[in-house]
C-alpha positions in Angstrom: 168.1 25.9 -33.7 165.2 24.2 -32.2 162.9 26.8 -30.3 161.7 24.7 -27.2 160.5 25.4 -23.4 164.0 25.8 -22.1 165.0 28.6 -24.4 161.8 30.1 -25.9 160.6 33.9 -25.0 158.1 34.2 -22.1 155.6 35.4 -24.7 155.9 32.5 -26.9 155.6 30.1 -23.9 152.6 31.9 -22.6 150.9 31.4 -25.7 150.0 27.8 -24.9 148.4 28.6 -21.7 145.1 29.2 -23.5 145.2 25.8 -25.0 144.6 23.0 -23.1 146.5 20.0 -24.2 148.9 21.7 -26.5 152.6 22.3 -25.6 155.7 23.3 -27.6 158.2 20.4 -28.6 161.1 19.4 -26.8 164.5 17.8 -27.6 163.5 14.6 -26.3 160.3 14.3 -28.5 162.2 13.7 -31.7 161.7 10.1 -31.6 158.0 10.4 -30.9 157.5 12.8 -33.5 159.4 10.8 -36.4 157.0 8.0 -35.3 154.1 10.1 -35.3 155.0 11.2 -39.1 156.0 8.0 -40.1 152.5 6.5 -39.5 150.6 9.3 -41.0 150.1 10.2 -44.8 148.5 12.5 -47.2 146.1 11.6 -50.0 145.7 12.3 -53.8 143.8 10.5 -56.2 143.8 7.1 -54.5 147.3 7.5 -53.1 148.3 7.8 -49.8 151.8 9.3 -49.4 154.0 11.0 -46.9 157.4 12.0 -46.1 158.7 9.7 -43.1 161.3 11.6 -41.1 163.8 8.9 -40.1 164.8 8.5 -36.3 165.4 12.4 -35.8 162.4 14.6 -36.4 164.5 17.8 -35.9 167.1 16.8 -38.3 165.3 17.9 -41.5 164.2 21.5 -40.1 167.9 21.8 -39.0 169.0 21.7 -42.7 166.0 23.8 -43.8 166.4 26.6 -41.5 168.2 29.0 -38.9 165.3 28.4 -36.3 162.4 26.4 -35.9 159.7 25.0 -33.4 157.2 22.4 -33.6 153.5 22.8 -32.0 152.1 19.6 -30.3 148.7 18.5 -29.3 148.3 15.5 -27.0 145.4 13.1 -25.9 146.0 10.4 -23.4 149.7 11.0 -23.4 150.0 10.6 -27.0 150.7 13.0 -29.8 147.5 13.6 -32.0 148.3 16.7 -33.8 151.3 18.7 -34.9 152.2 22.1 -36.5 156.0 23.2 -37.3 157.4 26.3 -38.5 161.0 27.1 -39.8 162.5 30.4 -40.2 165.5 31.5 -42.4 166.6 34.4 -44.4 165.4 34.9 -47.8 165.1 37.8 -50.4 161.7 39.7 -50.6 161.3 42.0 -53.7 165.3 42.0 -53.7 165.9 42.5 -49.9 166.8 40.1 -47.4 164.6 39.2 -44.5 163.2 36.6 -42.5 160.7 34.2 -43.9 158.8 31.6 -42.0 157.8 28.5 -43.6 154.7 26.7 -42.2 154.7 22.8 -42.4 153.9 19.5 -41.1 150.2 20.4 -39.9 149.0 17.0 -39.4 146.0 15.3 -37.2 145.3 11.7 -36.9 141.9 10.5 -37.7 141.2 9.5 -34.3 141.8 12.9 -32.6 138.8 14.4 -30.9 137.0 17.3 -32.2 138.1 19.5 -29.4 141.7 18.8 -30.0 141.0 19.3 -33.6 139.8 22.8 -32.9 142.6 23.3 -30.5 145.4 22.5 -32.9 143.8 24.9 -35.7 143.2 27.5 -33.1 146.7 27.4 -31.6 148.3 27.3 -35.3 146.3 30.3 -36.1 147.0 32.1 -33.0 150.7 31.6 -33.5 150.9 32.9 -37.0 149.1 36.1 -35.7 151.3 36.8 -32.9 154.6 35.7 -34.6 155.5 39.3 -35.9 155.8 40.3 -32.2 157.8 37.3 -31.2 161.5 37.8 -31.0 162.0 34.1 -31.2 161.5 34.4 -34.9 163.1 37.5 -35.5 159.5 39.2 -35.4 158.8 37.5 -38.9 155.7 38.7 -40.7 155.9 36.6 -43.9 154.7 32.9 -44.0 154.7 30.8 -46.7 153.6 27.1 -47.4 153.0 24.6 -50.1 149.7 22.4 -50.8 149.5 19.9 -53.6 146.6 20.7 -55.8 145.2 17.4 -55.6 145.5 17.3 -51.8 141.6 17.9 -51.2 141.7 17.0 -47.6 144.1 19.9 -46.7 142.4 22.7 -48.9 138.8 21.5 -47.3 140.5 21.7 -43.7 141.9 25.3 -44.4 138.7 26.5 -46.0 136.5 26.0 -42.9 134.8 29.2 -41.9 136.2 29.0 -38.1 139.8 29.1 -39.7 140.6 32.7 -40.0 144.0 32.7 -41.7 144.1 33.7 -45.3 146.0 31.8 -48.2 147.1 33.7 -51.3 148.7 31.4 -54.0 151.7 33.3 -55.2 153.1 30.6 -57.6 152.5 27.4 -59.3 155.1 24.7 -59.3 155.7 21.2 -60.6 157.5 18.5 -58.6 159.2 16.1 -61.2 160.5 12.8 -60.2 162.9 10.9 -62.3 163.4 7.1 -61.5 167.2 6.2 -61.3 168.2 3.5 -63.6 170.8 0.7 -62.4 173.2 1.2 -65.3 175.4 3.3 -63.0 177.0 2.2 -59.8 175.8 4.2 -56.7 178.0 5.6 -54.2 177.5 3.9 -50.9 178.6 7.1 -48.9 176.9 10.3 -48.4 177.8 13.1 -50.5 179.9 15.9 -49.0 180.8 19.1 -50.2 184.1 20.3 -48.8 185.0 24.1 -49.2 188.5 23.8 -51.0 189.2 26.2 -53.7 186.7 24.7 -56.0 183.8 25.1 -53.8 185.2 28.5 -52.6 184.4 29.5 -56.4 181.1 27.8 -56.1 179.9 30.2 -53.2 181.2 33.0 -55.0 179.1 32.0 -58.0 176.0 31.6 -55.6 176.7 35.0 -54.0 176.7 37.0 -57.3 173.6 35.0 -58.7 171.3 34.8 -55.7 168.9 37.2 -54.4 166.9 38.2 -57.6 164.3 35.5 -57.3 161.3 36.1 -54.9 162.0 34.3 -51.6 165.5 33.1 -53.0 168.0 31.3 -51.1 171.1 32.8 -49.5 174.7 31.7 -49.3 173.6 30.4 -45.8 171.5 27.9 -47.0 174.0 26.6 -49.3 176.5 26.2 -46.7 174.0 24.5 -44.4 173.8 21.9 -46.9 177.3 21.3 -47.7 177.7 18.0 -45.9 174.8 16.8 -47.7 175.4 17.8 -51.2 177.2 17.1 -54.5 177.8 20.1 -56.4 177.3 20.0 -60.3 179.0 23.0 -62.3 179.0 23.7 -65.9 182.3 25.5 -66.7 183.7 27.6 -69.6 187.3 29.1 -69.6 187.6 28.1 -65.6 184.7 30.1 -64.8 181.5 28.8 -63.7 178.3 29.4 -66.1 175.7 27.2 -64.3 175.4 25.4 -61.0 173.2 23.3 -58.8 173.3 20.9 -55.8 172.3 17.5 -55.6 171.2 17.1 -51.9 170.9 13.7 -50.0 168.3 13.9 -47.2 167.6 10.1 -47.1 168.5 9.9 -43.5 166.2 12.8 -42.7 163.1 12.3 -45.1 162.0 9.4 -47.2 158.8 9.0 -49.3 156.2 6.4 -48.4 153.6 5.8 -51.1 150.6 3.5 -50.8 147.9 2.4 -53.3 145.2 0.7 -51.3 143.1 -0.9 -54.1 146.1 -2.9 -55.3 147.8 -3.3 -51.9 150.9 -1.4 -53.3 153.2 0.1 -51.0 156.8 1.3 -51.1 159.3 3.5 -49.2 162.0 5.1 -51.0 164.7 8.0 -51.1 166.4 10.1 -53.7 168.4 13.0 -54.4 167.1 16.5 -54.7 168.0 19.3 -57.4 168.3 22.3 -55.6 169.8 25.9 -56.2 169.6 25.3 -59.8 170.9 28.7 -61.1 172.3 30.1 -64.5 174.5 33.2 -64.5 172.3 36.3 -65.1 174.5 37.8 -67.9 173.8 35.0 -70.4 171.6 35.9 -73.2 168.0 34.0 -73.6 169.6 31.4 -75.8 172.7 30.9 -74.2 170.8 30.6 -70.9 168.4 27.9 -72.4 171.4 25.9 -73.4 173.2 26.2 -70.2 169.9 25.1 -68.3 169.7 21.9 -70.5 173.5 21.1 -70.1 173.1 21.6 -66.4 170.0 19.5 -65.8 171.4 16.6 -68.2 174.7 16.9 -65.9 172.8 16.8 -62.8 170.6 13.8 -63.7 173.6 11.9 -65.1 175.6 12.7 -61.8 172.5 11.8 -59.5 172.4 8.2 -61.1 175.6 7.5 -59.2 174.4 8.6 -56.1 172.3 6.8 -53.0 168.4 6.6 -53.6 166.1 5.6 -56.0 165.0 8.9 -57.8 166.0 12.3 -58.5 163.5 15.2 -57.8 163.4 18.8 -58.9 160.8 21.5 -58.2 159.9 23.9 -61.5 158.1 26.9 -60.6 156.1 28.9 -63.2 157.7 31.7 -65.3 161.0 30.0 -64.7 163.1 30.2 -67.8 163.6 26.3 -68.1 160.5 25.7 -70.5 160.5 22.4 -72.0 164.0 21.0 -73.0 165.8 17.8 -73.4 165.5 17.3 -69.8 161.7 16.9 -69.8 162.1 13.1 -70.5 159.0 10.8 -70.8 160.6 8.9 -67.9 159.3 10.8 -65.1 156.5 11.5 -62.8 155.1 15.2 -61.9 152.6 16.4 -59.5 151.4 20.0 -59.5 151.2 22.1 -56.2 151.0 25.9 -55.3 153.3 28.1 -53.2 151.1 30.3 -50.7 151.5 33.1 -48.7 149.7 32.9 -45.4 148.5 35.7 -43.0 146.3 36.4 -40.2 143.7 39.2 -41.1 145.2 41.6 -38.5 148.6 41.4 -40.4 146.7 43.6 -42.7 147.7 46.5 -40.2 151.6 45.7 -40.4 153.9 48.2 -42.0 154.8 46.9 -45.4 152.6 44.3 -45.6 152.5 44.3 -49.3 155.9 43.8 -49.7 155.3 40.3 -48.8 154.1 39.7 -52.3 155.5 39.0 -55.3 155.3 41.4 -58.4 153.7 40.4 -61.7 157.1 40.0 -63.3 158.8 38.2 -60.3 159.6 34.4 -60.3 159.5 32.6 -57.0 162.4 30.3 -55.9 161.0 27.0 -54.2 163.1 24.3 -53.4 162.1 20.7 -52.4 164.9 20.7 -49.8 163.4 23.8 -48.1 160.1 22.6 -48.0 
């Protein structure tokens, strides 16, 4: 659900009174926000790349979350800066609670210094007061992801006037496998209908989710059902391992440019998400099931729309190496961070938003 001026709490609406030129996005901003993101990019090692957002900017956060909002800054009636938040239920130290994901913090290069300061100040103030906002279930746990090579973002967030703290919780690698043309691709969007087999899949996830830090819930699985192809490994008619191949080509595409060579491409793919193996499996059995599931997922993905298959591997996850780590792939590293305002240190149970040393974080591309 989009939180906008028509349904936001008075406390949330009055937040913008202190920031001239800033406002809460409205439903009719969707096309303008998509155009804004389709024209901006991030930079790493000579490459400019970004996720374009199709024709409906709000379609992606509606897949990612229960509630979401976008903070907008304007100059001369044009959008020059954006920051967004999406909220869903997740597991923190084994208990389900609200988790906010901060994303889409973006400014165009021509934005004035005043408006740059406005966006960062507004973003910080929103994070500070969010634990008191009913709009986001009084959420006090904020996560975001930053690519290791995104020097511009790291520099912007490290400025002395920016009070928010960023603590890295986990490293991750985003892997991309190009799809070969040996398999015919289905022309239609993948769909997962809740027949008896998918009911068994939900039961499998119900029994397996919740043990990782910031884990998915079955609400996330259901939310993605009309965008997903389930892949399972069974034994004696019982699911041993499962994942979803999620198609978000209408909601998000990758645009890459390499200016020195004049090279540019826009492409889409399927994302491996909710990759889980039954917890009762032994270590050796688990490794075998992971390899089998990954090979089956990559093989199935070849027949689905898009030009690549994407998967995020978090540190400390059990799928180390294995046959699925083929040479024909691209990888980029990043970090999952907890974001908090210094005032949050006084919140009850603030420490519970962090992972314990033995915990593995769940982080899915589709949810970021």
